[in-house]
C-alpha positions in Angstrom: 46.8 32.1 19.3 48.1 35.5 20.4 44.7 36.9 19.2 43.0 34.4 21.4 45.0 35.3 24.5 44.4 39.0 24.0 40.7 38.3 23.5 40.6 36.2 26.7 42.4 38.8 28.9 39.5 41.0 29.7 37.6 38.0 31.2 40.6 37.0 33.3 39.7 39.4 36.0 36.3 38.1 36.7 37.7 34.5 36.5 40.3 35.4 38.9 37.7 36.9 41.4 35.4 33.9 41.0 38.4 31.6 41.6 39.0 33.5 44.8 35.6 32.9 46.0 35.9 29.2 45.2 39.1 28.9 47.2 37.6 30.7 50.1 34.6 28.4 50.2 36.3 25.0 49.2 39.4 25.1 51.6 37.4 24.5 54.8 35.5 21.7 53.1 38.0 19.7 51.2 41.4 21.1 52.5 43.9 23.6 51.1 45.7 21.2 48.7 42.6 19.3 47.4 40.9 22.6 46.4 44.0 23.9 44.5 44.5 20.6 42.9 40.8 20.3 41.9 41.0 23.7 40.0 44.1 22.6 38.2 42.7 19.2 37.2 38.8 19.9 36.8 39.0 23.5 35.8 35.2 24.0 35.7 33.9 26.6 37.9 30.1 25.8 38.0 30.9 22.1 38.5 33.3 22.7 41.2 31.0 25.1 43.1 28.2 22.4 42.8 30.5 19.7 44.1 31.5 21.7 47.4 27.9 22.6 48.0 27.1 18.9 48.1 30.0 18.1 50.2 29.2 21.1 52.5 25.8 19.8 52.9 27.1 16.4 54.1 26.8 14.6 50.7 29.2 11.9 49.6 32.0 12.3 47.2 30.0 10.2 44.7 27.1 12.6 45.0 29.4 15.6 44.6 30.8 14.0 41.4 27.3 13.4 40.1 26.5 17.1 40.5 29.6 18.1 38.7 29.0 15.8 35.9 25.4 17.1 35.4 26.6 20.7 35.1 29.6 19.8 32.8 27.2 18.0 30.4 26.7 21.2 28.7 30.1 20.7 27.2 28.7 17.8 25.1 26.9 20.0 22.5 29.6 22.6 22.9 32.3 20.1 22.0 30.2 18.7 18.9 30.0 22.2 17.6 33.7 23.0 18.1 35.1 19.5 17.1 35.6 20.3 13.4 38.1 23.0 14.5 40.4 20.6 16.2 43.3 18.9 14.5 45.4 15.8 14.4 44.7 12.3 15.7 42.3 11.3 18.4 44.7 12.0 21.2 45.7 15.4 20.0 42.1 16.4 19.4 41.2 15.1 22.8 43.9 17.4 24.3 42.8 20.4 22.2 39.3 19.8 23.4 40.3 20.3 27.0 40.5 24.1 26.0 36.8 24.1 25.5 35.6 26.2 28.3 32.6 28.8 28.3 34.7 31.8 27.7 37.1 30.3 25.1 34.2 28.7 23.2 32.3 31.9 23.1 35.4 33.9 21.9 36.3 31.4 19.1 32.8 31.0 17.7 31.9 33.3 14.8 28.3 34.3 13.5 28.1 31.2 11.2 28.7 28.8 14.0 32.4 28.1 12.9 35.4 28.1 15.3 38.8 29.5 15.2 41.2 26.7 16.7 43.9 29.1 17.7 41.5 31.5 19.4 40.0 28.5 21.2 43.2 27.3 22.6 44.6 31.0 23.2 41.4 32.2 24.9 41.6 29.3 27.3 45.0 30.2 28.6 44.1 33.3 30.4 41.1 31.6 31.9 43.0 28.7 33.3 45.9 30.8 34.6 43.3 33.2 36.4 41.2 30.4 37.7 44.1 28.5 39.2 45.7 31.6 40.7 42.3 32.8 42.0 41.8 29.5 43.9 45.3 29.5 45.4 44.8 33.2 46.6 41.4 32.2 48.0 42.8 29.2 49.8 45.9 30.8 51.2 44.2 34.1 52.1 40.8 33.0 52.9 40.9 34.0 56.5 41.5 37.7 55.7 39.1 37.9 52.7 36.0 36.9 54.6 32.6 35.6 53.2 32.5 35.8 49.4 28.6 36.7 49.5 29.3 39.5 51.9 31.8 41.0 49.3 29.4 40.4 46.5 31.5 38.0 44.7 28.4 35.6 44.3 27.0 38.1 41.8 30.1 37.8 39.6 29.1 34.3 38.2 25.8 35.2 36.7 27.3 38.5 35.4 30.2 36.5 33.8 27.9 34.2 32.1 25.5 37.0 31.0 28.4 38.8 29.3 29.2 35.5 27.4 25.6 35.2 26.3 25.1 38.6 24.9 28.0 38.1 22.6 26.5 34.7 21.3 23.1 36.2 20.2 24.2 37.3 16.9 22.4 34.8 14.8 18.8 33.6 14.6 19.8 29.9 15.5 21.5 31.2 18.7 18.5 33.3 19.8 16.1 30.4 19.2 18.4 28.0 21.1 19.0 30.3 24.1 15.2 31.2 24.4 14.3 27.5 24.3 17.1 26.7 26.9 16.0 29.5 29.3 12.3 28.2 28.9 13.3 24.6 29.7 15.4 25.7 32.7 12.8 28.0 34.2 10.1 25.1 34.0 12.3 22.5 35.5 14.0 24.4 38.3 11.2 24.2 40.9 10.7 20.4 40.3 14.0 18.7 39.6 17.4 18.5 41.5 20.1 21.1 40.8 22.0 20.5 37.6 19.2 18.7 35.7 17.7 22.0 34.4 21.3 22.8 33.0 21.5 19.2 31.3 18.1 19.6 29.9 18.6 23.3 28.7 21.9 22.2 27.0 19.9 19.9 24.7 18.4 23.0 23.3 21.8 23.8 21.8 21.4 20.8 19.6 18.6 22.6 17.8 21.1 24.9 16.2 23.3 22.1 15.1 20.5 20.2 13.6 19.3 23.3 11.7 22.7 23.9 10.3 23.0 20.2 9.3 19.9 20.5 7.3 20.8 23.7 5.6 
């Protein structure tokens, strides 16, 4: 698990910065306490940004939750892939599954598609700490930090995911799934609501799982 924590530490800084930007944006929309609690309970950056975007545009709480669920649907194929690494009964496996976030999942996977349970859990700890602390900093110091876009923090999100993607393109299955996912997303973006392209692109990940199941 210490290896997982060490592996996750380099990604803690961008997670902290993105968390700060979320806190700055979320506090005026949903209040200080709610923004901090959301990061502690939901712990899903893209879904949280989607939710506050909907709320900021005047949408209902139900619409915000739906947007978040669409983006978090990518965790379904990710969880299917990582499930064999979890241990114990259903409750324990469900609890260990809460450590499946983008960074910990990428760190724990090897080139053959197997997952190291301790790296999965250990890698999530710096991410959660940085995300929660960043949100709190953004909420409490938002008035002095200014607009996250003016600071260039909006560019951190795509850069963060790109760094994870590069490390995943180690096998033919991963490259096929990534190419298919990108094509699906690019085709759908102009025609469907936000979140739907992510959900549809996530289905491309199942191609790798099915290919391994046949091999």
